[in-house]
C-alpha positions as CSV (number, residue, x, y, z in Angstrom):
1,X,-21.8,-22.2,130.6
2,X,-17.8,-21.6,130.1
3,X,-16.6,-19.0,131.3
4,X,-15.6,-15.6,129.4
5,X,-11.8,-15.2,129.6
6,X,-11.0,-11.6,129.1
7,X,-7.9,-9.2,129.1
8,X,-7.8,-6.0,130.6
9,X,-6.0,-3.5,128.2
10,X,-5.6,-0.5,130.0
11,X,-5.5,0.0,133.8
12,X,-5.7,2.9,135.1
13,X,-8.6,4.8,136.8
14,X,-11.7,3.8,134.5
15,X,-10.4,0.2,134.5
16,X,-9.8,0.2,138.4
17,X,-13.4,1.9,139.1
18,X,-15.6,0.0,136.9
19,X,-14.6,-2.2,134.6
20,X,-12.4,-4.5,136.5
21,X,-14.6,-4.8,139.5
22,X,-17.7,-5.7,137.5
23,X,-15.8,-8.7,135.7
24,X,-14.6,-9.3,138.8
25,X,-18.0,-9.5,140.0
26,X,-19.6,-11.8,137.3
27,X,-19.4,-15.7,138.1
28,X,-18.8,-16.4,134.2
29,X,-15.4,-14.5,133.7
30,X,-12.2,-15.0,134.3
31,X,-9.4,-11.9,133.6
32,X,-6.7,-13.8,132.2
33,X,-4.6,-10.6,131.4
34,X,-3.7,-6.9,132.8
35,X,-1.8,-5.2,130.5
36,X,-1.0,-1.5,130.7
37,X,2.3,0.1,128.9
38,X,3.4,1.5,132.8
39,X,4.3,-1.4,134.2
40,X,4.1,-0.8,137.4
41,X,-0.1,-0.4,137.1
42,X,-0.2,-3.9,135.2
43,X,1.9,-5.7,138.2
44,X,-0.6,-3.6,140.8
45,X,-3.4,-5.1,138.9
46,X,-2.5,-8.7,139.3
47,X,-1.5,-8.0,142.9
48,X,-4.7,-6.4,143.8
49,X,-7.5,-8.4,142.3
50,X,-5.5,-11.8,142.9
51,X,-5.5,-13.3,139.4
52,X,-4.3,-12.9,135.8
53,X,-0.7,-11.9,134.2
54,X,0.4,-8.6,133.7
55,X,1.8,-7.4,130.0
56,X,3.1,-4.7,128.9
57,X,2.9,-4.4,125.5
58,X,-1.0,-5.7,124.1
59,X,0.7,-7.3,120.8
60,X,1.9,-9.4,123.1
61,X,-1.8,-11.4,123.4
62,X,-3.2,-10.3,120.4
63,X,-3.4,-13.7,119.0
64,X,-3.2,-15.6,122.4
65,X,-5.7,-18.3,122.4
66,X,-6.7,-18.5,125.8
67,X,-9.1,-14.5,124.8
68,X,-12.1,-14.3,123.7
69,X,-12.4,-10.4,124.5
70,X,-10.8,-7.1,125.7
71,X,-12.1,-3.5,127.8
72,X,-10.0,-1.5,125.9
73,X,-9.4,1.0,129.2
74,X,-6.7,3.3,127.3
75,X,-7.1,6.7,126.0
76,X,-8.9,8.1,122.9
77,X,-5.7,8.0,120.7
78,X,-5.6,4.0,121.4
79,X,-8.8,2.8,120.8
80,X,-9.4,2.1,117.2
81,X,-6.5,0.7,116.8
82,X,-6.1,-1.8,119.9
83,X,-9.9,-2.8,119.2
84,X,-9.4,-3.4,115.1
85,X,-6.2,-5.2,116.4
86,X,-8.3,-7.9,118.4
87,X,-11.2,-8.0,116.5
88,X,-9.4,-9.3,113.3
89,X,-7.4,-11.5,115.8
90,X,-11.2,-13.2,116.5
91,X,-11.6,-11.4,120.1
92,X,-14.7,-9.4,121.1
93,X,-14.5,-5.7,122.3
94,X,-15.9,-3.7,124.6
95,X,-13.9,-0.1,124.0
96,X,-14.3,3.0,126.6
97,X,-16.1,5.8,125.8
98,X,-15.7,7.6,123.1
99,X,-15.5,5.2,120.3
100,X,-12.6,7.0,118.8
101,X,-10.6,9.8,118.3
102,X,-12.4,10.9,115.0
103,X,-15.8,10.0,112.6
104,X,-13.5,8.2,110.4
105,X,-11.6,5.6,113.3
106,X,-14.9,5.4,114.3
107,X,-16.5,3.7,111.2
108,X,-13.4,1.7,110.2
109,X,-13.9,0.4,113.8
110,X,-17.7,-0.6,112.9
111,X,-16.5,-1.1,109.4
112,X,-13.9,-4.0,110.7
113,X,-16.6,-5.5,113.5
114,X,-19.0,-6.0,110.2
115,X,-16.5,-8.1,108.3
116,X,-15.5,-10.2,111.6
117,X,-18.5,-11.0,113.0
118,X,-17.3,-9.8,116.5
119,X,-19.4,-7.9,119.3
120,X,-17.7,-4.7,119.4
121,X,-19.4,-2.5,122.5
122,X,-18.9,1.4,123.0
123,X,-18.3,2.5,127.3
124,X,-21.6,4.4,126.7
125,X,-22.5,3.3,130.1
126,X,-25.9,5.0,130.5
127,X,-27.7,3.1,128.2
128,X,-27.3,0.8,131.7
129,X,-28.1,3.0,133.6
130,X,-31.6,2.5,135.6
131,X,-33.4,5.9,135.8
132,X,-32.4,6.6,132.5
133,X,-34.5,3.4,131.0
134,X,-37.0,4.4,133.4
135,X,-37.2,7.8,131.0
136,X,-37.0,5.7,127.9
137,X,-39.6,3.4,128.8
138,X,-41.8,6.6,129.8
139,X,-40.9,8.1,126.3
140,X,-41.4,4.8,124.1
141,X,-45.0,4.3,126.1
142,X,-46.7,7.8,124.6
143,X,-46.4,9.5,128.2
144,X,-44.9,12.6,126.9
145,X,-46.5,12.4,123.7
146,X,-44.0,13.7,120.8
147,X,-41.2,14.3,122.6
148,X,-39.8,17.6,120.3
149,X,-37.1,19.0,122.1
150,X,-34.4,17.8,124.3
151,X,-31.7,20.1,126.3
152,X,-28.6,19.0,128.1
153,X,-26.7,21.3,130.3
154,X,-22.7,19.6,131.1
155,X,-21.2,22.8,133.0
156,X,-18.7,22.8,135.4
157,X,-17.2,25.7,137.3
158,X,-13.6,24.8,137.1
159,X,-13.0,21.6,136.2
160,X,-10.4,21.1,133.4
161,X,-8.7,17.0,133.6
162,X,-4.6,17.1,133.6
163,X,-4.4,20.2,132.4
164,X,-2.0,20.0,129.6
165,X,-1.9,16.5,129.5
166,X,-3.9,13.7,127.1
167,X,-6.7,15.2,128.0
168,X,-6.1,19.1,126.9
169,X,-4.1,17.9,123.7
170,X,-6.1,17.0,120.5
171,X,-4.0,15.0,119.0
172,X,-4.6,12.7,121.8
173,X,-8.1,13.2,122.4
174,X,-9.5,14.4,119.8
175,X,-11.4,17.6,121.8
176,X,-12.7,18.4,124.9
177,X,-15.4,18.7,127.0
178,X,-17.9,17.9,123.9
179,X,-16.0,14.6,123.2
180,X,-15.1,14.0,127.1
181,X,-18.9,14.5,128.9
182,X,-20.7,15.7,126.1
183,X,-20.3,11.9,124.3
184,X,-22.7,10.8,127.7
185,X,-25.4,13.3,127.4
186,X,-26.1,13.5,123.4
187,X,-25.7,9.4,123.3
188,X,-28.3,9.6,126.5
189,X,-30.8,11.5,124.7
190,X,-30.3,9.5,121.5
191,X,-31.1,6.4,123.3
192,X,-34.3,8.1,124.9
193,X,-35.6,8.8,121.9
194,X,-35.2,5.7,120.0
195,X,-31.8,6.4,118.5
196,X,-32.8,8.9,115.4
197,X,-30.3,10.0,112.4
198,X,-28.6,13.3,112.7
199,X,-28.8,15.6,110.1
200,X,-27.4,18.7,110.6
201,X,-25.1,20.3,113.5
202,X,-24.7,24.1,114.3
203,X,-22.6,25.0,117.2
204,X,-19.2,26.4,118.3
205,X,-16.2,25.1,121.1
206,X,-14.1,27.8,122.5
207,X,-10.9,26.8,124.1
208,X,-10.7,29.8,126.4
209,X,-10.0,29.5,130.2
210,X,-7.5,26.6,130.3
211,X,-5.2,28.2,127.8
212,X,-2.9,30.0,130.1
213,X,-1.9,27.0,132.1
214,X,0.5,28.8,134.5
215,X,-2.2,30.9,136.2
216,X,-4.9,28.5,135.6
217,X,-7.0,28.6,139.0
218,X,-9.2,25.9,140.3
219,X,-10.3,24.2,143.6
220,X,-9.4,20.8,142.0
221,X,-8.8,18.7,139.1
222,X,-9.1,14.8,138.1
223,X,-6.9,13.2,136.5
224,X,-4.3,15.8,137.5
225,X,-1.3,12.7,137.5
226,X,-1.2,12.9,134.0
227,X,-0.8,17.0,133.6
228,X,1.9,19.2,132.6
229,X,1.3,22.9,133.2
230,X,5.3,23.4,132.7
231,X,5.7,21.5,128.7
232,X,2.2,20.3,128.1
233,X,-0.7,21.4,125.0
234,X,-4.0,22.8,125.5
235,X,-5.7,23.1,122.5
236,X,-9.0,21.8,123.0
237,X,-12.6,22.9,124.0
238,X,-13.3,23.7,127.8
239,X,-16.8,24.5,126.4
240,X,-19.2,24.2,123.5
241,X,-22.5,25.1,122.6
242,X,-24.7,23.8,119.6
243,X,-28.2,22.7,118.3
244,X,-28.3,19.5,116.3
245,X,-31.8,18.6,114.0
246,X,-32.5,14.7,113.8
247,X,-34.9,13.2,111.4
248,X,-38.1,12.1,113.4
249,X,-36.9,12.7,116.2
250,X,-36.5,15.9,118.5
251,X,-33.9,18.9,117.8
252,X,-31.9,18.4,120.5
253,X,-29.6,21.3,122.2
254,X,-27.2,21.6,124.2
255,X,-24.6,23.7,126.7
256,X,-21.5,22.4,128.2
257,X,-18.2,22.9,129.7
258,X,-15.2,22.3,131.5
259,X,-14.5,25.4,132.8
260,X,-16.7,28.2,133.1
261,X,-16.7,31.5,135.0
262,X,-19.9,30.4,136.7
263,X,-19.6,29.0,140.0
264,X,-22.4,25.7,140.1
265,X,-22.0,22.7,137.8
266,X,-25.0,21.9,136.4
267,X,-25.3,18.9,135.0
268,X,-28.8,17.8,133.8
269,X,-31.3,16.6,130.4
270,X,-34.8,17.9,129.5
271,X,-37.1,16.2,127.6
272,X,-39.3,18.3,126.6
273,X,-42.9,16.8,125.1
274,X,-46.7,18.2,123.9
275,X,-47.9,15.8,127.1
276,X,-45.7,16.2,129.7
277,X,-41.8,16.8,130.7
278,X,-38.6,15.4,132.7
279,X,-35.8,16.4,133.9
280,X,-33.3,13.9,134.4
281,X,-30.6,14.8,136.8
282,X,-27.4,13.3,135.3
283,X,-26.7,9.7,137.4
284,X,-29.5,10.6,139.5
285,X,-33.3,10.8,139.2
286,X,-35.5,12.4,137.4
287,X,-38.7,14.5,137.6
288,X,-42.1,13.9,135.3
289,X,-44.3,16.9,134.5
290,X,-47.8,16.5,133.2
291,X,-51.3,17.3,133.6
292,X,-53.7,14.6,135.4
293,X,-57.2,15.6,136.3
294,X,-57.4,18.8,135.3
295,X,-54.4,19.8,137.8
296,X,-50.2,20.5,137.3
297,X,-48.6,17.3,138.2
298,X,-45.1,16.2,139.2
299,X,-43.9,13.1,139.9
300,X,-40.7,11.9,141.8
301,X,-40.1,8.7,141.9
302,X,-37.9,7.3,144.1
303,X,-36.4,3.4,143.7
304,X,-33.0,1.2,143.4
305,X,-30.5,2.2,141.4
306,X,-27.7,-0.7,140.5
307,X,-24.5,0.2,139.6
308,X,-24.5,0.8,135.9
309,X,-21.2,-0.5,134.9
310,X,-22.2,-3.7,136.3
311,X,-25.1,-3.5,134.0
312,X,-22.8,-2.8,131.3
313,X,-20.0,-5.6,131.7
314,X,-22.9,-8.4,132.1
315,X,-24.8,-6.9,129.3
316,X,-21.3,-7.1,127.4
317,X,-20.8,-11.3,128.5
318,X,-24.2,-12.2,127.7
319,X,-23.7,-10.7,123.9
320,X,-20.7,-12.7,123.6
321,X,-21.9,-15.2,124.9
322,X,-25.0,-15.2,122.1
323,X,-23.7,-13.7,119.6
324,X,-26.9,-10.5,120.1
325,X,-25.4,-7.1,119.8
326,X,-26.7,-4.9,122.8
327,X,-27.6,-0.9,122.9
328,X,-24.1,0.2,123.4
329,X,-23.3,-2.0,120.1
330,X,-20.8,0.4,117.9
331,X,-23.5,0.8,115.1
332,X,-25.5,3.7,118.0
333,X,-22.2,4.6,119.0
334,X,-21.2,6.1,115.4
335,X,-24.5,8.3,115.6
336,X,-23.1,10.0,118.8
337,X,-19.3,10.5,116.6
338,X,-21.3,11.8,113.7
339,X,-23.0,14.2,115.6
340,X,-19.2,15.1,117.5
341,X,-18.1,15.4,114.0
342,X,-20.8,17.8,112.7
343,X,-20.1,20.6,115.8
344,X,-16.6,20.6,115.1
345,X,-16.7,20.8,112.1
346,X,-19.4,23.7,112.2
347,X,-17.3,25.6,115.1
348,X,-14.4,25.7,112.1
349,X,-16.5,27.4,109.7
350,X,-18.7,29.1,112.1
351,X,-21.9,27.8,109.8
352,X,-24.2,24.6,110.0
353,X,-23.7,21.7,108.5
354,X,-24.9,18.9,107.5
355,X,-24.2,15.3,109.1
356,X,-22.3,13.2,106.8
357,X,-22.8,9.2,106.7
358,X,-19.4,8.4,106.3
359,X,-16.1,10.1,106.7
360,X,-15.3,11.5,103.3
361,X,-17.8,14.3,103.3
362,X,-20.6,11.9,101.6
363,X,-24.4,12.8,103.2
């Protein structure tokens, strides 16, 4: 089998921690280019990994015949544009989550994927997590009975990323805690429950703790190299809560926070069925609660968990070769985009809203 020739677009943290090492570990892949608008990042990648060529503008290589696929590892505001340009140029795309800043952009990406026949997978990496897939199997096999309610908590004490930078600027990111962290939890829930169609959303998104950036107190801040407390912007949600009703699936409720004045991090998902329930610790193991032989039972299985980023990349490579969409194909990701769009619209008007099938207010 000939090797898949790949370009990495964006050489920041997620590329170096996940995409690049996973591609390097796959014997069926050859990395041809490292691209970043910050030249030092692209140059450093070439030196570190000992392969490929550094470029500083993706448009230099978008039409190159020596590329089969790309990983888009840029910030949210460039996801749609770059992914669409490469698909139109005949390349398959793995784009980091969220699919895009807005539902309209995500649907545009989906439309181009259909028009071009290119693979477009979104970096909803939990679909490749071994613990998550065990939970999904239990649900699919009926071990929980009817899963009627799922609750998610993605709450941290004070952990706003890159205060004042792209992460906290709505024009760049499309949102805050919901679109950055919540997207993973919501997608995980939909995946485990068979990707039910979302119907309505009611939510409130709060921009509170980080607004006074100069006086924000914290212990540690990830992506701190992108922060700009003196001149930057903070206009996104640092906490969010909501309820989603689905068609022939569970009701989903959640509480999320980049920052809260409760000094406890709570990151888990509860799947509640009429025969059993599961608490899944995010990126960890799970506990299965049920009744057997007239007794209350708790099962806490232990097993080897593989690197889910490696699983994700391997699946994308296989999808490119076989031309069969994988479990993180764009059709699945737009469901989460629709939910997040609904939550933000609901928060703006303080009422429950219907979740649209498209970006133009049509059901």
